[in-house]
N, C-alpha and C positions, 0 to 999 in steps of 0.2 A: 334639349331637345325633348316635346311633349310627345307623350304616347296618341296621342289624338293626332298629333300634324304629322307623325309616321305613316300612321294605317289611316286610309279612310275610307268608308262604306264602299265605292266601287271597287275595290282590291278584293271585297270578299262576296261582291253579287257578278255573275258572270254576264255580260252582257253579247257576247259573241262565242259563235260556236265555228269547228272545222266540218264542214260536211266530209262522210266517209268516205261517199262517191266521186265527188266532183273536185274534193282538197282545196277548196274554195272557203276564204271564216266569210261569215255572213253574219248579221244582226241575228239573234235567237231569238226574239218575240215576233219580229215577223217574216223571217225566212225560213224557219221550222213548224214544223204542226205541233202542237199539243197531246200529247199520247195520254197523259194522266190529271184526274182532277186537284190533284197536290200541286202544290205552287214549287218553286225553285227551277234552278236549270237540270234537274233530272227529270222533269215532267216535260221536257221537251224530246223529239227526235234524234238520231243521230245524222240521219240524210235530211237535205234542204228540200223545200215543196218544189222545185222545179225539176230536181233527180227525181221525188216520190211521183212526177206525175210523168213522165217521161218513161221510170220503168212500167206502171200503171199501163200504157199504151203499149209497149213493146209487149208482153207478156198477154194481153186484152188479145183474143180469138177475132178474128177479121173474116169477112168476105157471108155468105148467107150458109153456110153448114154454123156458124156461131149459133144462131136463133133459133131457139129451142121451140117444137110443137110436139101438140097428144101425137102419141100415137095413131096410127089408121088401123083398129082392131074391126 
């Protein structure tokens, strides 16, 4: 058995990641935001794009009170 046959490049390159919020396994490069300029799996977030969008929508203030205006002095 040859060493190259036993280990291939895809064993060392991560292509999927499990989202920490929804617990679904998704494609690393298309379903997760890149948060660092370096390359590799550590430069992607642990929360998928859909969960990130939902979290931002929930935490964003809604209504007229969230609109900031200059004080009336």
